[in-house]
MIZADREN-370908 format. One record per residue (C-alpha): residue number from 1; residue in three letters; chain; x, y, z. Coordinates in pm, whole numbers, plus 50000, padded with zeros to 5 digits. Layout:
N
r num->NUM&residu->ALA&chaine->A&X->X&Y->Y&Z->Z $
...
This chain:
124
r num->1&residu->MET&chaine->A&X->12251&Y->87559&Z->98418 $
r num->2&residu->ASN&chaine->A&X->12464&Y->87778&Z->98201 $
r num->3&residu->THR&chaine->A&X->12694&Y->88052&Z->98322 $
r num->4&residu->PRO&chaine->A&X->12757&Y->88304&Z->98041 $
r num->5&residu->ASN&chaine->A&X->13122&Y->88372&Z->98117 $
r num->6&residu->ILE&chaine->A&X->13230&Y->88009&Z->98150 $
r num->7&residu->HIS&chaine->A&X->13228&Y->87774&Z->97852 $
r num->8&residu->PRO&chaine->A&X->13073&Y->87443&Z->97962 $
r num->9&residu->THR&chaine->A&X->13285&Y->87134&Z->97911 $
r num->10&residu->ILE&chaine->A&X->12993&Y->86900&Z->97984 $
r num->11&residu->GLN&chaine->A&X->12724&Y->86851&Z->97725 $
r num->12&residu->LEU&chaine->A&X->12405&Y->86665&Z->97805 $
r num->13&residu->PHE&chaine->A&X->12203&Y->86523&Z->97517 $
r num->14&residu->GLY&chaine->A&X->11848&Y->86399&Z->97527 $
r num->15&residu->ILE&chaine->A&X->11485&Y->86499&Z->97530 $
r num->16&residu->PRO&chaine->A&X->11363&Y->86740&Z->97802 $
r num->17&residu->ASN&chaine->A&X->11060&Y->86536&Z->97911 $
r num->18&residu->CYS&chaine->A&X->11257&Y->86209&Z->97944 $
r num->19&residu->ASP&chaine->A&X->11273&Y->86098&Z->98308 $
r num->20&residu->SER&chaine->A&X->11635&Y->85981&Z->98273 $
r num->21&residu->VAL&chaine->A&X->11737&Y->86318&Z->98127 $
r num->22&residu->LYS&chaine->A&X->11554&Y->86495&Z->98410 $
r num->23&residu->LYS&chaine->A&X->11752&Y->86287&Z->98664 $
r num->24&residu->ALA&chaine->A&X->12078&Y->86385&Z->98494 $
r num->25&residu->ARG&chaine->A&X->11985&Y->86755&Z->98492 $
r num->26&residu->VAL&chaine->A&X->11888&Y->86747&Z->98859 $
r num->27&residu->TRP&chaine->A&X->12216&Y->86571&Z->98942 $
r num->28&residu->LEU&chaine->A&X->12427&Y->86819&Z->98745 $
r num->29&residu->ASP&chaine->A&X->12242&Y->87117&Z->98896 $
r num->30&residu->ALA&chaine->A&X->12284&Y->86977&Z->99248 $
r num->31&residu->LYS&chaine->A&X->12659&Y->86944&Z->99186 $
r num->32&residu->GLY&chaine->A&X->12676&Y->87300&Z->99051 $
r num->33&residu->VAL&chaine->A&X->12808&Y->87179&Z->98715 $
r num->34&residu->ASN&chaine->A&X->12802&Y->87422&Z->98425 $
r num->35&residu->TYR&chaine->A&X->12668&Y->87222&Z->98131 $
r num->36&residu->GLU&chaine->A&X->12503&Y->87270&Z->97796 $
r num->37&residu->PHE&chaine->A&X->12183&Y->87079&Z->97721 $
r num->38&residu->GLN&chaine->A&X->12109&Y->86971&Z->97365 $
r num->39&residu->ASP&chaine->A&X->11759&Y->86857&Z->97279 $
r num->40&residu->PHE&chaine->A&X->11779&Y->86587&Z->97009 $
r num->41&residu->LYS&chaine->A&X->11452&Y->86702&Z->96858 $
r num->42&residu->LYS&chaine->A&X->11544&Y->87071&Z->96830 $
r num->43&residu->LYS&chaine->A&X->11907&Y->87031&Z->96731 $
r num->44&residu->PRO&chaine->A&X->11968&Y->86695&Z->96565 $
r num->45&residu->LEU&chaine->A&X->12282&Y->86496&Z->96620 $
r num->46&residu->THR&chaine->A&X->12548&Y->86494&Z->96353 $
r num->47&residu->ALA&chaine->A&X->12711&Y->86192&Z->96195 $
r num->48&residu->THR&chaine->A&X->13047&Y->86323&Z->96315 $
r num->49&residu->LEU&chaine->A&X->12933&Y->86336&Z->96678 $
r num->50&residu->LEU&chaine->A&X->12783&Y->85987&Z->96663 $
r num->51&residu->LYS&chaine->A&X->13108&Y->85852&Z->96518 $
r num->52&residu->THR&chaine->A&X->13301&Y->86023&Z->96798 $
r num->53&residu->TRP&chaine->A&X->13083&Y->85850&Z->97055 $
r num->54&residu->CYS&chaine->A&X->13112&Y->85517&Z->96876 $
r num->55&residu->LYS&chaine->A&X->13491&Y->85535&Z->96903 $
r num->56&residu->GLN&chaine->A&X->13448&Y->85491&Z->97279 $
r num->57&residu->LEU&chaine->A&X->13131&Y->85288&Z->97299 $
r num->58&residu->ASN&chaine->A&X->12998&Y->84995&Z->97113 $
r num->59&residu->TRP&chaine->A&X->12727&Y->85134&Z->96883 $
r num->60&residu->GLU&chaine->A&X->12479&Y->84901&Z->97054 $
r num->61&residu->ALA&chaine->A&X->12509&Y->85107&Z->97373 $
r num->62&residu->LEU&chaine->A&X->12358&Y->85403&Z->97186 $
r num->63&residu->VAL&chaine->A&X->12056&Y->85226&Z->97039 $
r num->64&residu->ASN&chaine->A&X->11760&Y->85201&Z->97276 $
r num->65&residu->LYS&chaine->A&X->11592&Y->84882&Z->97163 $
r num->66&residu->LYS&chaine->A&X->11346&Y->84903&Z->97454 $
r num->67&residu->SER&chaine->A&X->11200&Y->85234&Z->97334 $
r num->68&residu->THR&chaine->A&X->10858&Y->85286&Z->97179 $
r num->69&residu->THR&chaine->A&X->11037&Y->85437&Z->96880 $
r num->70&residu->TRP&chaine->A&X->11226&Y->85109&Z->96823 $
r num->71&residu->ARG&chaine->A&X->10909&Y->84903&Z->96856 $
r num->72&residu->ALA&chaine->A&X->10737&Y->85132&Z->96604 $
r num->73&residu->LEU&chaine->A&X->11004&Y->85066&Z->96338 $
r num->74&residu->SER&chaine->A&X->10932&Y->84805&Z->96078 $
r num->75&residu->SER&chaine->A&X->11095&Y->84468&Z->96135 $
r num->76&residu->LEU&chaine->A&X->11290&Y->84527&Z->95814 $
r num->77&residu->THR&chaine->A&X->11436&Y->84854&Z->95948 $
r num->78&residu->GLN&chaine->A&X->11517&Y->84689&Z->96282 $
r num->79&residu->ALA&chaine->A&X->11693&Y->84402&Z->96101 $
r num->80&residu->GLN&chaine->A&X->11904&Y->84648&Z->95902 $
r num->81&residu->VAL&chaine->A&X->12061&Y->84784&Z->96223 $
r num->82&residu->LYS&chaine->A&X->12354&Y->84544&Z->96239 $
r num->83&residu->ASP&chaine->A&X->12670&Y->84754&Z->96259 $
r num->84&residu->GLU&chaine->A&X->12796&Y->85102&Z->96341 $
r num->85&residu->THR&chaine->A&X->12720&Y->85247&Z->95998 $
r num->86&residu->SER&chaine->A&X->12362&Y->85119&Z->95983 $
r num->87&residu->ALA&chaine->A&X->12299&Y->85214&Z->96347 $
r num->88&residu->CYS&chaine->A&X->12422&Y->85570&Z->96292 $
r num->89&residu->LYS&chaine->A&X->12200&Y->85604&Z->95985 $
r num->90&residu->VAL&chaine->A&X->11891&Y->85502&Z->96184 $
r num->91&residu->LEU&chaine->A&X->11988&Y->85714&Z->96487 $
r num->92&residu->LEU&chaine->A&X->12022&Y->86020&Z->96268 $
r num->93&residu->GLU&chaine->A&X->11681&Y->85955&Z->96115 $
r num->94&residu->TYR&chaine->A&X->11514&Y->85869&Z->96448 $
r num->95&residu->PRO&chaine->A&X->11697&Y->86060&Z->96726 $
r num->96&residu->SER&chaine->A&X->11447&Y->85932&Z->96985 $
r num->97&residu->LEU&chaine->A&X->11621&Y->85594&Z->96946 $
r num->98&residu->VAL&chaine->A&X->11935&Y->85721&Z->97118 $
r num->99&residu->LYS&chaine->A&X->11956&Y->85579&Z->97467 $
r num->100&residu->ARG&chaine->A&X->11934&Y->85867&Z->97714 $
r num->101&residu->PRO&chaine->A&X->12084&Y->86061&Z->97864 $
r num->102&residu->VAL&chaine->A&X->12415&Y->86100&Z->97686 $
r num->103&residu->MET&chaine->A&X->12669&Y->86296&Z->97888 $
r num->104&residu->TRP&chaine->A&X->12980&Y->86403&Z->97701 $
r num->105&residu->SER&chaine->A&X->13290&Y->86581&Z->97822 $
r num->106&residu->THR&chaine->A&X->13421&Y->86806&Z->97546 $
r num->107&residu->GLN&chaine->A&X->13746&Y->86828&Z->97741 $
r num->108&residu->SER&chaine->A&X->13822&Y->86455&Z->97760 $
r num->109&residu->SER&chaine->A&X->13585&Y->86339&Z->97483 $
r num->110&residu->ARG&chaine->A&X->13454&Y->86077&Z->97726 $
r num->111&residu->VAL&chaine->A&X->13092&Y->85979&Z->97676 $
r num->112&residu->ILE&chaine->A&X->12856&Y->85809&Z->97921 $
r num->113&residu->VAL&chaine->A&X->12514&Y->85674&Z->97823 $
r num->114&residu->GLY&chaine->A&X->12230&Y->85618&Z->98067 $
r num->115&residu->VAL&chaine->A&X->12181&Y->85717&Z->98430 $
r num->116&residu->GLN&chaine->A&X->12521&Y->85644&Z->98587 $
r num->117&residu->PRO&chaine->A&X->12601&Y->85899&Z->98861 $
r num->118&residu->ASN&chaine->A&X->12907&Y->85701&Z->98975 $
r num->119&residu->LEU&chaine->A&X->13059&Y->85746&Z->98627 $
r num->120&residu->TRP&chaine->A&X->12932&Y->86103&Z->98586 $
r num->121&residu->GLU&chaine->A&X->13132&Y->86196&Z->98894 $
r num->122&residu->ASP&chaine->A&X->13451&Y->86122&Z->98698 $
r num->123&residu->LEU&chaine->A&X->13351&Y->86373&Z->98428 $
r num->124&residu->ILE&chaine->A&X->13307&Y->86676&Z->98651 $
């Protein structure tokens, strides 16, 4: 949903065909929330944005170690993900590793990862 005359303060990040992202979009639409969707694959994340999110969250909350992308990485690459800097490097290279969805309030800079409607309610 995107109303042209109102700048959205909620940004939703993910991949359109991800079931968790679909749940978030349905939830936002049902609440009538004006939001901007950013597809990781079409518009990659920036290092600055990842660092902003890491200020609030532990970097481990952003890395989806249960994903097929993670399992496809070499054991050497997986082992190198040991801190915020190394995690951000891998997330920038493999955006499908970011746990989804990521909902971010540009107004409060609060970020929520995963399907958490009880916490999303606080953002809108």
